[in-house]
C-alpha positions as CSV (number, residue, x, y, z in Angstrom):
1,F,0.0,0.0,0.0
2,K,1.4,3.4,-1.0
3,F,0.2,6.9,-0.1
4,K,0.1,9.1,-3.1
5,D,1.2,6.1,-5.2
6,G,1.9,7.1,-8.8
7,Q,0.9,10.7,-8.4
8,A,3.0,13.2,-10.3
9,V,4.5,16.2,-8.5
10,D,2.6,19.4,-9.1
11,E,5.4,21.8,-10.0
12,E,3.1,24.8,-9.4
13,V,2.6,23.8,-5.8
14,G,6.3,23.4,-5.2
15,I,8.6,21.1,-3.3
16,D,6.8,21.7,0.0
17,H,3.9,19.8,-1.3
18,E,6.0,16.7,-1.5
19,Y,7.0,17.0,2.1
20,D,3.4,17.6,3.2
21,A,2.4,14.3,1.6
22,L,5.0,12.4,3.6
23,L,3.8,13.5,7.1
24,W,1.9,10.2,7.5
25,T,5.0,8.2,6.5
26,A,6.8,6.0,9.1
27,P,10.4,6.9,10.0
28,E,11.8,3.7,8.5
29,H,10.3,4.6,5.1
30,L,11.5,8.2,4.9
31,D,15.0,7.4,3.7
32,N,13.6,5.6,0.7
33,I,10.2,6.8,-0.2
34,K,10.0,4.7,-3.3
35,E,10.2,1.4,-1.5
36,E,7.1,-0.7,-0.7
37,R,5.4,0.3,2.5
38,S,4.9,-2.2,5.3
39,K,2.0,-3.1,7.5
40,E,3.9,-1.7,10.4
41,G,4.3,1.5,8.4
42,D,0.5,1.6,7.8
43,V,-0.1,1.3,11.5
44,Y,2.2,4.3,12.0
45,S,0.2,6.2,9.4
46,Y,-3.1,5.2,11.2
47,G,-1.7,6.7,14.4
48,I,-1.2,10.0,12.6
49,I,-4.7,9.8,11.3
50,L,-5.9,9.3,14.9
51,Q,-4.1,12.5,15.8
52,E,-5.9,14.3,12.9
53,I,-9.3,13.1,14.2
54,I,-8.7,13.9,17.8
55,T,-7.1,17.4,17.3
56,R,-9.3,18.2,14.3
57,G,-6.2,19.5,12.6
58,S,-3.6,18.4,10.0
59,P,-0.7,16.2,10.9
60,Y,1.7,17.9,13.4
61,S,-0.6,20.9,13.3
62,M,0.6,21.9,16.7
63,Y,4.0,22.7,15.3
64,E,3.0,25.9,13.6
65,N,6.6,27.3,13.4
66,L,8.0,24.2,11.6
67,S,7.8,23.4,7.9
68,A,6.9,19.9,6.7
69,K,10.6,19.3,5.8
70,E,11.8,20.4,9.3
71,I,9.2,18.0,10.9
72,L,10.3,15.1,8.7
73,D,14.0,15.7,9.4
74,R,13.2,15.5,13.2
75,V,11.2,12.4,12.8
76,K,14.0,10.7,10.8
77,K,16.6,11.5,13.5
78,C,15.0,8.9,15.8
79,S,16.0,11.1,18.8
80,N,15.2,10.3,22.4
81,P,12.6,11.4,23.3
82,R,11.1,10.7,19.9
83,F,9.6,13.6,17.8
84,R,5.9,13.0,17.4
85,P,2.6,15.0,17.4
86,V,1.7,16.5,20.8
87,V,-2.0,15.9,21.8
88,P,-3.4,17.6,24.9
89,E,-4.5,15.1,27.5
90,D,-8.0,16.4,27.7
91,Y,-8.5,15.6,24.0
92,G,-10.2,12.3,23.7
93,H,-10.2,9.2,25.9
94,P,-6.8,8.4,27.6
95,E,-6.8,5.0,26.0
96,Y,-6.9,6.6,22.6
97,H,-3.8,8.5,23.5
98,D,-2.1,5.2,24.5
99,L,-3.2,3.6,21.2
100,M,-1.8,6.5,19.2
101,S,1.5,6.4,21.2
102,Q,1.8,2.6,20.4
103,C,1.2,3.2,16.7
104,W,4.0,5.8,16.7
105,E,6.6,3.5,18.2
106,E,10.1,3.9,16.7
107,A,10.6,0.2,16.3
108,P,8.2,-1.2,13.7
109,T,7.9,-4.5,15.6
110,S,6.8,-2.7,18.8
111,R,3.7,-1.3,17.1
112,P,0.3,-3.1,17.5
113,R,-1.2,-5.1,14.7
114,F,-4.4,-4.0,13.1
115,D,-6.3,-6.8,14.8
116,E,-5.0,-5.6,18.2
117,I,-6.1,-2.1,17.2
118,M,-9.6,-3.4,16.4
119,K,-9.8,-5.1,19.8
120,A,-8.7,-1.8,21.5
121,L,-11.4,0.1,19.6
122,K,-14.0,-2.5,20.4
123,K,-13.2,-2.2,24.1
124,L,-13.4,1.6,23.9
125,N,-16.8,1.1,22.1
126,G,-18.2,-0.9,25.0
127,G,-17.6,-4.3,23.4
128,K,-19.5,-3.6,20.2
129,N,-18.1,-4.5,16.9
130,I,-17.1,-1.5,14.9
131,N,-14.8,-0.9,12.0
132,I,-12.0,1.7,11.9
133,V,-13.9,4.1,9.6
134,D,-17.1,3.8,11.7
135,N,-15.1,4.5,14.8
136,M,-13.6,7.6,13.2
137,I,-17.0,8.8,12.2
138,K,-18.4,8.3,15.7
139,M,-15.5,10.3,17.1
140,M,-16.2,13.1,14.7
141,E,-19.9,13.0,15.5
142,K,-19.2,13.2,19.2
143,Y,-16.9,16.1,18.6
144,T,-19.5,17.8,16.4
145,D,-22.1,17.4,19.1
146,H,-19.8,18.7,21.7
147,L,-18.9,21.6,19.4
148,E,-22.6,22.5,18.9
149,E,-23.2,22.4,22.6
150,L,-20.2,24.7,23.1
151,V,-21.3,27.1,20.4
152,A,-24.8,27.2,21.9
153,E,-23.4,27.9,25.3
154,R,-21.2,30.6,24.1
155,T,-24.0,32.1,22.0
156,K,-26.3,32.2,25.1
157,Q,-23.5,33.9,27.1
158,L,-23.1,36.4,24.4
159,E,-26.8,37.1,24.2
160,D,-27.0,37.4,28.0
161,E,-24.2,39.9,28.0
162,K,-25.8,41.8,25.1
163,A,-29.1,41.9,27.0
164,K,-27.3,43.4,30.1
165,T,-25.6,46.0,27.9
166,D,-28.9,46.9,26.2
167,E,-30.6,47.2,29.6
168,L,-27.9,49.5,30.8
169,L,-28.1,51.6,27.6
170,Y,-31.9,51.9,28.0
171,R,-31.5,53.2,31.5
172,M,-29.3,56.0,30.2
173,L,-31.2,57.0,27.1
174,P,-34.8,56.5,25.7
175,R,-35.2,53.2,23.9
176,T,-35.9,54.7,20.5
177,V,-32.7,56.9,20.8
178,A,-30.6,54.0,22.0
179,E,-31.7,51.8,19.1
180,Q,-30.7,54.5,16.6
181,L,-27.2,54.8,18.3
182,K,-26.8,51.0,18.3
183,H,-27.4,51.0,14.5
184,G,-24.8,53.8,14.0
185,E,-27.5,56.3,13.0
186,A,-27.2,60.0,13.8
187,V,-29.8,61.2,16.3
188,S,-31.3,64.5,15.3
189,A,-32.8,67.0,17.7
190,E,-36.7,66.9,17.6
191,T,-39.3,69.4,18.5
192,F,-42.3,68.4,20.6
193,D,-45.3,70.8,20.5
194,M,-46.6,69.9,24.0
195,V,-45.0,68.1,26.9
196,T,-45.0,68.3,30.7
197,I,-41.8,68.5,32.7
198,F,-41.5,67.7,36.4
199,F,-38.8,69.0,38.8
200,S,-38.4,68.2,42.5
201,D,-35.9,68.7,45.2
202,I,-35.7,68.0,48.9
203,V,-36.6,70.8,51.4
204,G,-33.7,71.4,53.7
205,F,-31.4,69.1,51.8
206,T,-28.3,71.4,52.3
207,K,-28.7,71.4,56.1
208,L,-29.4,67.6,56.2
209,A,-26.3,66.9,54.0
210,A,-24.1,69.1,56.3
211,E,-25.2,67.0,59.3
212,S,-24.5,63.7,57.5
213,T,-21.4,61.9,56.2
214,P,-20.9,61.6,52.5
215,M,-21.7,57.9,52.6
216,Q,-25.0,58.6,54.5
217,V,-25.9,61.2,51.8
218,V,-25.3,58.6,49.1
219,D,-27.3,56.0,50.9
220,L,-30.2,58.5,51.4
221,L,-30.4,59.5,47.7
222,N,-30.0,55.9,46.6
223,D,-32.9,54.8,48.8
224,L,-35.1,57.7,47.8
225,Y,-34.5,57.5,44.1
226,T,-34.9,53.7,44.1
227,C,-38.3,54.4,45.6
228,F,-39.1,57.1,43.1
229,D,-37.9,55.0,40.1
230,Q,-40.4,52.2,41.0
231,I,-43.2,54.8,41.0
232,V,-42.0,56.3,37.7
233,D,-42.2,52.9,36.0
234,Q,-45.9,52.8,36.8
235,H,-46.7,55.9,34.7
236,H,-46.2,57.0,31.0
237,V,-43.2,59.2,31.8
238,Y,-39.5,59.3,31.2
239,K,-36.9,60.0,33.9
240,V,-34.4,62.5,32.4
241,E,-31.8,62.9,35.1
242,T,-30.9,63.4,38.8
243,I,-28.5,66.1,40.0
244,G,-27.9,65.9,43.7
245,D,-31.3,66.0,45.3
246,A,-33.0,67.3,42.1
247,Y,-35.2,64.8,40.2
248,M,-36.3,65.5,36.6
249,V,-39.1,63.7,34.7
250,V,-40.9,64.4,31.5
251,S,-44.1,63.0,29.8
252,G,-44.9,63.4,26.1
253,L,-41.4,62.6,24.9
254,P,-39.6,60.7,23.5
255,E,-43.0,59.0,22.9
256,R,-45.8,61.4,22.2
257,N,-49.0,60.6,24.2
258,G,-51.5,63.2,23.0
259,N,-53.0,65.2,25.9
260,R,-52.1,62.7,28.6
261,H,-48.8,64.2,29.5
262,A,-50.1,66.6,32.2
263,G,-52.3,64.0,33.8
264,E,-49.5,61.4,33.9
265,I,-47.1,63.9,35.6
266,A,-49.8,65.0,38.0
267,R,-50.6,61.4,39.1
268,M,-47.0,60.6,39.4
269,S,-46.4,63.7,41.5
270,L,-49.1,62.7,44.0
271,D,-47.7,59.2,44.2
272,L,-44.2,60.5,45.0
273,L,-45.6,62.9,47.7
274,S,-47.5,59.9,49.2
275,A,-44.3,57.8,49.2
276,T,-42.3,60.5,51.1
277,T,-44.7,60.3,54.0
278,T,-43.6,56.8,54.8
279,F,-40.0,57.1,53.7
280,V,-37.4,56.4,56.4
281,V,-33.9,58.0,56.4
282,R,-31.6,55.2,57.5
283,H,-29.3,57.4,59.7
284,K,-32.1,59.7,60.9
285,K,-35.1,57.6,61.4
286,E,-37.1,60.5,63.0
287,Y,-36.4,62.8,60.0
288,R,-39.3,63.2,57.5
289,I,-38.5,64.0,53.9
290,Q,-40.4,67.0,52.4
291,L,-40.6,67.3,48.6
292,R,-40.8,70.5,46.7
293,I,-42.3,70.0,43.2
294,G,-42.5,72.2,40.1
295,I,-44.5,71.3,36.9
296,H,-44.6,73.1,33.6
297,S,-46.3,72.3,30.3
298,G,-45.2,73.7,26.9
299,S,-43.2,73.0,23.8
300,C,-39.8,71.4,24.0
301,V,-36.8,70.5,21.9
302,A,-35.0,67.2,22.8
303,G,-31.7,65.9,21.5
304,V,-28.7,63.8,22.4
305,V,-25.6,65.8,23.2
306,G,-22.0,64.7,23.4
307,F,-20.2,61.5,22.3
308,K,-18.8,60.1,25.5
309,N,-21.5,59.6,28.2
310,A,-24.1,60.9,25.8
311,A,-27.2,62.4,27.5
312,L,-30.7,63.5,26.6
313,L,-30.9,67.3,26.6
314,L,-34.2,69.2,26.9
315,V,-34.6,72.8,25.9
316,W,-38.0,74.5,26.5
């Protein structure tokens, strides 16, 4: 049996192609590639094929910096340790590794016979009869199934991370604006004929902050705005921003809602006032928050300003 027997050298491919075709050849046949191959040499070649199947790569693919000629020169040297493909231990069953290693033995007589290889494969297959080709196919199918599971897992992780990123973006900008930015579209300023804007701040906040530590102030605002945000979500409004103790909300943009904007803001305002009556300041439990609210209806221009940390700007 000869590999590439009778095939003429393709001059356009070059001399490297000749060496590539010999990567399956046993060391004892490399000195005289024209002589008849032996059964022991075929066993060696089968061991190289096993490496291809397990690594899903070409022969000696792990030696990326070596040419085919350099690889063959090292194989022919019969050095100690011998030069052979390196297959990570977590690739395939350990007994496959042993079988490959036996097929690559330097001494031809130390290599297993094909009937012994068949017995080893049968044992690995749970005692079922299976030919060499079927065994290769099953290994490839198993790898493919594992690869599909791995791709599905990575895809889900990517989708989960994308969903988290989108959720963060939607918290910073209106959803319609965020979608435009995601698609690389320019967001133009837009005029809204009638909207209602809500402002609020905390009565006596400057004095309260002076009597508190910076961490206590942060905890206070975080608790209060978390409470406010839950109420905002129940109305057809959009939270624009918070600056210190100032809280700004608008209705009627970015989604127009006809004449509902004033009513939505008014109902939200009453709910916020109601929430402050039961709100507890963690570090001053006896303190009662008083909210000062301002509401205005009229025309407004909204647009996204800036490139880094882009924000929605309202001008009315």
